VOPAGU-2260 file (C-alpha; in pm, 1 decimal, decimal comma):
REM VOPAGU-2260
SITE   aa  ch    i         X         Y         Z
SITE  MET   A    0  -12811,4   17523,9  -11369,4
SITE  LYS   A    1  -12645,4   17230,9  -11220,8
SITE  VAL   A    2  -12863,0   16914,4  -11054,1
SITE  SER   A    3  -12755,8   16764,5  -10749,5
SITE  ARG   A    4  -12703,0   16396,1  -10704,3
SITE  GLN   A    5  -12983,5   16386,0  -10487,9
SITE  GLU   A    6  -13230,9   16536,4  -10732,3
SITE  LEU   A    7  -13118,4   16334,5  -11003,2
SITE  ILE   A    8  -13197,9   15974,3  -10755,7
SITE  ALA   A    9  -13526,1   16152,7  -10671,7
SITE  GLY   A   10  -13654,9   16173,7  -11051,3
SITE  LYS   A   11  -13512,7   15837,4  -11102,2
SITE  GLY   A   12  -13774,1   15711,5  -10835,5
SITE  GLN   A   13  -14021,3   15938,3  -10954,9
SITE  LYS   A   14  -13982,1   15751,0  -11300,2
SITE  LEU   A   15  -13967,1   15401,9  -11134,3
SITE  ILE   A   16  -14273,4   15505,5  -10953,5
SITE  SER   A   17  -14431,7   15630,9  -11248,7
SITE  ARG   A   18  -14384,8   15295,1  -11463,0
SITE  ILE   A   19  -14492,3   15085,3  -11194,1
SITE  ILE   A   20  -14828,1   15286,1  -11159,0
SITE  THR   A   21  -14856,0   15290,8  -11553,9
SITE  GLY   A   22  -14834,8   14897,3  -11536,6
SITE  ILE   A   23  -15089,3   14876,9  -11265,2
SITE  MET   A   24  -15336,9   15083,1  -11406,0
SITE  VAL   A   25  -15306,6   14863,1  -11778,6
SITE  GLY   A   26  -15338,8   14563,5  -11557,9
SITE  VAL   A   27  -15656,5   14701,3  -11404,4
SITE  VAL   A   28  -15790,7   14769,6  -11724,2
SITE  VAL   A   29  -15691,1   14444,0  -11883,7
SITE  THR   A   30  -15845,9   14261,3  -11593,0
SITE  VAL   A   31  -16185,9   14452,3  -11591,7
SITE  LEU   A   32  -16208,1   14398,7  -11963,7
SITE  PHE   A   33  -16163,3   14031,8  -11907,7
SITE  PHE   A   34  -16427,6   14013,6  -11604,5
SITE  LEU   A   35  -16670,7   14199,1  -11806,0
SITE  TRP   A   36  -16620,8   13976,1  -12096,7
SITE  GLY   A   37  -16624,6   13626,6  -11904,1
SITE  ASP   A   38  -16945,0   13748,3  -11730,6
SITE  VAL   A   39  -16886,3   13893,4  -11391,6
SITE  ARG   A   40  -17113,9   13656,4  -11216,7
SITE  GLU   A   41  -16971,1   13341,0  -11343,3
SITE  VAL   A   42  -16617,9   13453,3  -11317,7
SITE  LYS   A   43  -16719,0   13524,3  -10937,2
SITE  ASP   A   44  -16856,1   13165,7  -10914,8
SITE  VAL   A   45  -16547,1   13013,7  -11030,2
SITE  ILE   A   46  -16300,7   13176,1  -10806,9
SITE  PHE   A   47  -16521,2   13135,4  -10487,7
SITE  SER   A   48  -16550,8   12739,6  -10574,0
SITE  ILE   A   49  -16168,7   12696,4  -10536,9
SITE  SER   A   50  -16052,7   12604,1  -10182,9
SITE  TRP   A   51  -15871,6   12839,8   -9961,6
SITE  TYR   A   52  -15594,0   12555,6   -9942,9
SITE  THR   A   53  -15559,7   12546,7  -10308,6
SITE  TYR   A   54  -15481,2   12899,2  -10331,9
SITE  VAL   A   55  -15227,4   12845,7  -10033,6
SITE  LEU   A   56  -15064,1   12571,4  -10234,5
SITE  ALA   A   57  -15064,6   12743,5  -10562,7
SITE  ILE   A   58  -14908,2   13046,6  -10384,5
SITE  MET   A   59  -14669,1   12849,2  -10192,4
SITE  THR   A   60  -14565,8   12691,5  -10562,6
SITE  THR   A   61  -14508,1   13002,7  -10703,8
SITE  LEU   A   62  -14297,1   13141,1  -10440,4
SITE  ALA   A   63  -14073,6   12803,1  -10461,0
SITE  SER   A   64  -14028,6   12920,8  -10821,6
SITE  TYR   A   65  -13927,6   13305,7  -10711,1
SITE  PHE   A   66  -13679,4   13169,6  -10496,7
SITE  ILE   A   67  -13501,1   12912,8  -10785,1
SITE  ARG   A   68  -13501,5   13255,0  -11020,0
SITE  PHE   A   69  -13327,3   13411,3  -10678,7
SITE  PHE   A   70  -13047,4   13114,1  -10729,8
SITE  LYS   A   71  -13034,2   13181,2  -11097,5
SITE  TRP   A   72  -12951,9   13510,3  -11041,0
SITE  GLN   A   73  -12698,6   13460,4  -10775,6
SITE  PHE   A   74  -12531,9   13192,1  -11002,8
SITE  PHE   A   75  -12503,0   13516,4  -11265,8
SITE  LEU   A   76  -12345,4   13711,0  -11008,0
SITE  LYS   A   77  -12119,9   13475,7  -10949,6
SITE  VAL   A   78  -12002,3   13369,6  -11351,5
SITE  LEU   A   79  -11921,7   13752,8  -11338,2
SITE  LYS   A   80  -11766,1   13760,9  -11008,9
SITE  ILE   A   81  -11969,4   14009,0  -10839,8
SITE  GLU   A   82  -11979,8   14019,0  -10486,5
SITE  VAL   A   83  -12267,9   14142,8  -10303,1
SITE  ALA   A   84  -12413,4   14039,2   -9962,5
SITE  TRP   A   85  -12725,7   13778,6  -10046,3
SITE  LYS   A   86  -12946,9   13964,5   -9817,0
SITE  ASP   A   87  -12898,3   14301,3  -10070,4
SITE  SER   A   88  -12913,7   14063,4  -10361,3
SITE  LEU   A   89  -13226,7   13890,9  -10227,6
SITE  ASN   A   90  -13435,6   14217,0  -10211,9
SITE  ILE   A   91  -13268,1   14355,4  -10557,5
SITE  HIS   A   92  -13381,8   14021,0  -10718,1
SITE  PHE   A   93  -13763,9   14072,6  -10555,1
SITE  ILE   A   94  -13747,0   14457,4  -10621,3
SITE  GLY   A   95  -13686,1   14370,8  -10991,1
SITE  LEU   A   96  -14024,4   14132,8  -11011,3
SITE  SER   A   97  -14186,4   14496,8  -10995,1
SITE  MET   A   98  -14044,3   14575,6  -11317,0
SITE  SER   A   99  -14233,6   14261,1  -11486,5
SITE  ILE   A  100  -14513,1   14483,1  -11593,5
SITE  THR   A  101  -14302,3   14706,6  -11813,4
SITE  PRO   A  102  -14218,0   14633,7  -12190,6
SITE  GLY   A  103  -14020,7   14314,0  -12232,3
SITE  LYS   A  104  -13955,2   14339,0  -11866,6
SITE  LEU   A  105  -13680,2   14611,7  -11980,1
SITE  GLY   A  106  -13734,7   14744,8  -11681,9
SITE  GLU   A  107  -13552,1   14525,3  -11477,1
SITE  LEU   A  108  -13243,0   14693,9  -11566,2
SITE  LEU   A  109  -13320,2   14880,2  -11224,9
SITE  LYS   A  110  -13139,4   14561,1  -11072,4
SITE  SER   A  111  -12800,7   14697,4  -11235,2
SITE  TYR   A  112  -12847,3   15025,3  -11138,4
SITE  LEU   A  113  -12904,9   14883,2  -10769,3
SITE  LEU   A  114  -12630,8   14671,5  -10787,2
SITE  LYS   A  115  -12409,7   14997,0  -10878,3
SITE  ASN   A  116  -12554,8   15198,8  -10584,7
SITE  THR   A  117  -12531,9   14898,6  -10298,1
SITE  ALA   A  118  -12162,2   14736,3  -10465,8
SITE  GLY   A  119  -12028,9   14991,7  -10701,5
SITE  VAL   A  120  -12061,0   14766,1  -10982,0
SITE  GLU   A  121  -12032,9   14927,2  -11334,9
SITE  MET   A  122  -12377,2   14864,4  -11494,1
SITE  ALA   A  123  -12245,7   14765,2  -11816,0
SITE  ARG   A  124  -12070,0   14458,6  -11589,0
SITE  SER   A  125  -12393,0   14353,7  -11448,2
SITE  ALA   A  126  -12672,4   14425,3  -11721,7
SITE  PRO   A  127  -12564,9   14128,1  -11932,8
SITE  ALA   A  128  -12726,5   13900,8  -11624,5
SITE  VAL   A  129  -13053,1   14090,4  -11683,3
SITE  PHE   A  130  -13013,0   13999,6  -12035,7
SITE  ALA   A  131  -12925,8   13655,8  -11984,3
SITE  ASP   A  132  -13199,1   13581,1  -11751,2
SITE  ARG   A  133  -13456,4   13690,2  -11992,3
SITE  LEU   A  134  -13279,7   13463,7  -12256,4
SITE  THR   A  135  -13266,2   13157,5  -12063,5
SITE  ASP   A  136  -13616,7   13196,6  -11950,9
SITE  LEU   A  137  -13743,9   13229,8  -12338,1
SITE  PHE   A  138  -13532,3   12910,1  -12382,6
SITE  ALA   A  139  -13725,0   12765,3  -12107,0
SITE  MET   A  140  -14044,5   12864,9  -12160,3
SITE  LEU   A  141  -13984,0   12686,1  -12524,6
SITE  CYS   A  142  -13870,8   12363,1  -12411,8
SITE  LEU   A  143  -14209,8   12331,0  -12192,1
SITE  VAL   A  144  -14430,4   12418,5  -12516,3
SITE  GLY   A  145  -14194,8   12163,5  -12666,4
SITE  VAL   A  146  -14346,3   11931,8  -12420,8
SITE  GLY   A  147  -14725,1   11961,4  -12592,9
SITE  ILE   A  148  -14589,5   12089,6  -12952,7
SITE  SER   A  149  -14577,7   11747,8  -13076,6
SITE  LEU   A  150  -14935,1   11643,4  -12935,9
SITE  PHE   A  151  -15148,4   11945,0  -13030,4
SITE  ALA   A  152  -15221,4   12092,5  -13368,6
SITE  PHE   A  153  -15118,1   12465,7  -13346,9
SITE  GLY   A  154  -14803,5   12671,5  -13272,9
SITE  LYS   A  155  -14544,0   12412,8  -13434,3
SITE  LEU   A  156  -14437,1   12693,6  -13710,4
SITE  ALA   A  157  -14421,9   13028,6  -13456,8
SITE  PHE   A  158  -14225,4   12775,6  -13197,4
SITE  PHE   A  159  -13962,0   12706,1  -13455,4
SITE  ILE   A  160  -13927,2   13054,1  -13580,1
SITE  VAL   A  161  -13882,0   13188,0  -13223,9
SITE  LEU   A  162  -13621,1   12906,6  -13141,6
SITE  GLY   A  163  -13418,0   12933,8  -13448,3
SITE  GLY   A  164  -13410,5   13314,4  -13405,5
SITE  LEU   A  165  -13278,0   13251,6  -13027,7
SITE  LEU   A  166  -13033,0   13018,0  -13103,6
SITE  ALA   A  167  -12903,2   13269,5  -13395,9
SITE  VAL   A  168  -12868,5   13503,1  -13134,7
SITE  THR   A  169  -12740,0   13283,3  -12908,3
SITE  LEU   A  170  -12450,2   13170,8  -13139,6
SITE  VAL   A  171  -12345,3   13528,0  -13288,1
SITE  LEU   A  172  -12300,1   13610,7  -12910,2
SITE  GLN   A  173  -12080,9   13320,9  -12836,3
SITE  SER   A  174  -11864,3   13403,3  -13145,3
SITE  LYS   A  175  -11629,9   13673,3  -13007,3
SITE  ARG   A  176  -11489,5   13731,1  -13367,1
SITE  ILE   A  177  -11838,6   13843,1  -13512,2
SITE  SER   A  178  -11924,3   13994,7  -13190,7
SITE  LEU   A  179  -11582,4   14221,5  -13162,3
SITE  GLN   A  180  -11649,2   14312,6  -13488,2
SITE  VAL   A  181  -11979,4   14451,4  -13483,4
SITE  ILE   A  182  -11856,2   14634,3  -13181,7
SITE  GLU   A  183  -11548,6   14773,2  -13401,3
SITE  TRP   A  184  -11828,5   14903,3  -13626,1
SITE  LEU   A  185  -12047,5   15068,9  -13405,4
SITE  ALA   A  186  -11751,8   15250,9  -13252,2
SITE  MET   A  187  -11686,1   15402,0  -13559,7
SITE  ILE   A  188  -12041,5   15589,1  -13543,1
SITE  PRO   A  189  -11944,4   15949,3  -13372,2
SITE  VAL   A  190  -12223,3   15938,0  -13100,4
SITE  LEU   A  191  -12115,4   15573,9  -12992,5
SITE  THR   A  192  -11751,3   15611,0  -13040,3
SITE  LYS   A  193  -11674,2   15729,8  -12648,8
SITE  HIS   A  194  -11891,6   15435,8  -12556,3
SITE  LYS   A  195  -11670,7   15147,7  -12725,9
SITE  GLY   A  196  -11530,4   15065,8  -12354,2
SITE  SER   A  197  -11841,1   15020,3  -12205,1
SITE  MET   A  198  -11965,4   14835,6  -12508,2
SITE  LEU   A  199  -11692,5   14577,8  -12461,2
SITE  THR   A  200  -11744,4   14521,8  -12102,1
SITE  LEU   A  201  -12091,9   14434,9  -12180,8
SITE  TYR   A  202  -11959,9   14185,6  -12420,9
SITE  GLU   A  203  -11706,1   14029,8  -12235,7
SITE  SER   A  204  -11998,1   13982,8  -11960,8
SITE  THR   A  205  -12281,0   13873,8  -12228,0
SITE  TYR   A  206  -11993,8   13631,9  -12326,3
SITE  GLU   A  207  -11910,5   13459,2  -12004,0
SITE  LEU   A  208  -12280,3   13451,9  -11921,2
SITE  LEU   A  209  -12368,6   13254,3  -12268,7
SITE  ARG   A  210  -12078,9   12982,3  -12261,2
SITE  TRP   A  211  -12269,2   12654,7  -12288,5
SITE  LYS   A  212  -12183,0   12527,6  -11937,7
SITE  PRO   A  213  -12330,0   12824,8  -11782,1
SITE  LEU   A  214  -12635,9   12884,3  -12029,3
SITE  LEU   A  215  -12723,5   12525,6  -12019,6
SITE  PHE   A  216  -12772,9   12556,6  -11620,7
SITE  SER   A  217  -12906,8   12872,4  -11595,0
SITE  THR   A  218  -13169,2   12749,4  -11844,1
SITE  LEU   A  219  -13238,4   12421,5  -11636,7
SITE  LEU   A  220  -13277,1   12637,0  -11361,5
SITE  SER   A  221  -13535,9   12842,3  -11574,1
SITE  VAL   A  222  -13712,5   12526,8  -11686,6
SITE  ILE   A  223  -13743,4   12414,6  -11301,6
SITE  ALA   A  224  -13885,2   12773,4  -11184,2
SITE  TRP   A  225  -14157,9   12806,9  -11491,0
SITE  PHE   A  226  -14239,4   12448,6  -11415,3
SITE  MET   A  227  -14350,3   12570,4  -11062,6
SITE  GLU   A  228  -14582,2   12788,1  -11208,5
SITE  CYS   A  229  -14719,9   12550,4  -11452,0
SITE  ILE   A  230  -14768,2   12352,9  -11129,8
SITE  SER   A  231  -14945,5   12644,6  -10952,0
SITE  LEU   A  232  -15196,5   12648,4  -11244,4
SITE  TYR   A  233  -15230,8   12258,4  -11227,3
SITE  VAL   A  234  -15346,4   12283,4  -10885,9
SITE  LEU   A  235  -15588,2   12534,5  -10990,6
SITE  ILE   A  236  -15746,3   12295,1  -11265,0
SITE  VAL   A  237  -15761,7   12012,5  -11013,4
SITE  ASN   A  238  -15917,0   12152,5  -10778,4
SITE  LEU   A  239  -16190,1   12267,2  -11026,9
SITE  ASP   A  240  -16187,1   11906,9  -11163,8
SITE  LEU   A  241  -16171,2   12055,0  -11545,9
SITE  GLY   A  242  -16010,8   11752,6  -11680,9
SITE  LEU   A  243  -15709,9   11896,9  -11836,7
SITE  THR   A  244  -15372,2   11726,3  -11806,5
SITE  LEU   A  245  -15034,8   11807,7  -11655,8
SITE  THR   A  246  -14937,6   11843,8  -12030,2
SITE  HIS   A  247  -15236,1   12068,8  -12138,8
SITE  VAL   A  248  -15136,0   12293,7  -11862,9
SITE  VAL   A  249  -14776,0   12335,5  -11929,9
SITE  PHE   A  250  -14847,7   12388,1  -12318,9
SITE  ILE   A  251  -15123,7   12658,3  -12233,2
SITE  PHE   A  252  -14953,6   12854,2  -11955,7
SITE  SER   A  253  -14583,2   12835,0  -12139,3
SITE  LEU   A  254  -14718,1   12938,9  -12471,7
SITE  GLY   A  255  -14905,2   13223,1  -12341,2
SITE  THR   A  256  -14614,1   13338,3  -12152,2
SITE  VAL   A  257  -14401,2   13331,1  -12457,8
SITE  ALA   A  258  -14678,3   13525,0  -12650,5
SITE  GLY   A  259  -14697,3   13799,3  -12392,2
SITE  ALA   A  260  -14318,7   13816,4  -12399,8
SITE  LEU   A  261  -14302,0   13859,4  -12724,9
SITE  SER   A  262  -14575,0   14120,9  -12790,2
SITE  MET   A  263  -14308,7   14348,1  -12590,1
SITE  LEU   A  264  -14631,2   14496,9  -12394,7
SITE  PRO   A  265  -14618,5   14593,9  -12024,4
SITE  GLY   A  266  -14615,2   14247,8  -11862,0
SITE  GLY   A  267  -14730,0   14114,8  -12181,7
SITE  LEU   A  268  -15095,8   14214,0  -12078,0
SITE  GLY   A  269  -15365,7   14139,5  -12258,3
SITE  ILE   A  270  -15172,2   13918,0  -12528,8
SITE  ALA   A  271  -15090,2   13641,1  -12215,7
SITE  GLU   A  272  -15448,6   13652,9  -12074,3
SITE  GLY   A  273  -15583,0   13634,4  -12414,5
SITE  SER   A  274  -15369,3   13362,8  -12550,5
SITE  MET   A  275  -15411,0   13162,2  -12244,4
SITE  THR   A  276  -15832,7   13227,2  -12287,4
SITE  GLY   A  277  -15827,4   13114,5  -12596,7
SITE  MET   A  278  -15624,6   12797,5  -12585,0
SITE  PHE   A  279  -15843,7   12687,2  -12251,6
SITE  MET   A  280  -16166,2   12708,2  -12497,9
SITE  TYR   A  281  -16026,1   12543,3  -12743,9
SITE  PHE   A  282  -15938,7   12227,5  -12501,4
SITE  GLY   A  283  -16324,9   12278,1  -12388,5
SITE  LEU   A  284  -16353,7   12495,2  -12143,9
SITE  VAL   A  285  -16666,4   12725,3  -12111,9
SITE  LYS   A  286  -16572,1   13121,6  -12172,7
SITE  GLY   A  287  -16626,1   13192,6  -11782,7
SITE  THR   A  288  -16446,4   12930,9  -11668,3
SITE  ALA   A  289  -16132,0   12980,5  -11891,4
SITE  VAL   A  290  -16142,7   13354,5  -11828,4
SITE  SER   A  291  -16157,9   13295,7  -11446,7
SITE  ILE   A  292  -15839,3   13069,2  -11441,1
SITE  THR   A  293  -15665,7   13272,0  -11640,6
SITE  LEU   A  294  -15705,8   13564,1  -11411,9
SITE  LEU   A  295  -15642,0   13376,7  -11127,5
SITE  ILE   A  296  -15302,4   13247,6  -11262,7
SITE  ARG   A  297  -15226,6   13559,9  -11347,6
SITE  LEU   A  298  -15246,6   13682,4  -11013,4
SITE  VAL   A  299  -15082,0   13422,2  -10837,9
SITE  THR   A  300  -14808,6   13438,5  -11085,6
SITE  LEU   A  301  -14717,2   13783,6  -11237,8
SITE  TRP   A  302  -14917,8   13980,3  -10994,0
SITE  LEU   A  303  -14763,8   13842,4  -10661,3
SITE  GLY   A  304  -14421,7   13902,9  -10763,6
SITE  VAL   A  305  -14495,0   14264,9  -10877,3
SITE  LEU   A  306  -14662,1   14314,2  -10520,4
SITE  ILE   A  307  -14351,2   14140,8  -10356,4
SITE  GLY   A  308  -14139,4   14400,5  -10543,0
SITE  ILE   A  309  -14343,5   14688,0  -10496,9
SITE  ALA   A  310  -14362,5   14652,6  -10138,0
SITE  ILE   A  311  -13975,5   14569,0  -10077,4
SITE  PHE   A  312  -13890,3   14892,8  -10317,9
SITE  PHE   A  313  -14084,8   15114,6  -10092,8
SITE  VAL   A  314  -13921,6   14982,8   -9766,8
SITE  LYS   A  315  -13581,6   14956,7   -9900,9
SITE  ARG   A  316  -13581,1   15252,5  -10148,6
SITE  LYS   A  317  -13372,9   15527,1   -9946,2
SITE  THR   A  318  -13113,5   15234,1   -9886,5
SITE  TYR   A  319  -13087,7   15128,9  -10257,3
SITE  MET   A  320  -13155,2   15460,2  -10433,0
SITE  THR   A  321  -12894,0   15679,9  -10229,6
């Protein structure tokens, strides 16, 4: 039986909603478990002891981070010579944040699908922008982790292994000779032969984004954006007078975020929270306070973006999904 385009689009929309709901459910379970582990009363006391203007400042700092990331997204589109109205691009960027709770943020490929619907851009051409976004985010987080890696007694081996792996992948993708040969080999596989053109388009866009100049500039933007989220955490720490320095905060937030990203779990849920809480306790915070701060910063950074993205998705889904 032939399926209409409208039915296919409706199916995609339902699948996206299902993924979002699954991510939210996992997030709720993780949050409840951490609440119980940290002692509900103690966690509640810490949360309510923080002034309202500190929460506002933390949220505003995170929003600034989101807009810096949008500027990076626009930069990627410019490098790829993809033209789309900035309002549509902004909406697509924020809708992509709702996919942060998918494994490895791979759901952010939704942005390529929305660009196809909005501006007729081939997905193979725009998908590398999502990949480059994730890659430069990891490079940025490692730069921030590097601030504290020489001062603290753990994480050095893992740091250099991950950094070495990312550099190796980048150098291979920067080599047209190696990458094009790999594509030729892949195209010899019968099931992939017909996709050779798409693979070449995918690689050409990837190559453009990973040349040293755009790579370094976009990584710098990522460093600034993620540092802003570290500042969001720092203002909470300062308000509670916990005695941790900005270096401690940058190290804890960055290392926890990298651990969550590498876990490939939806939003790094559980791994990021566990890593951050463990490091807070390592640096002297009691369990209840460590859990409270971790849950708060995840709410102000990860979940704020997810909620904004979901809101825009439901308002604009008929515009971008048809």
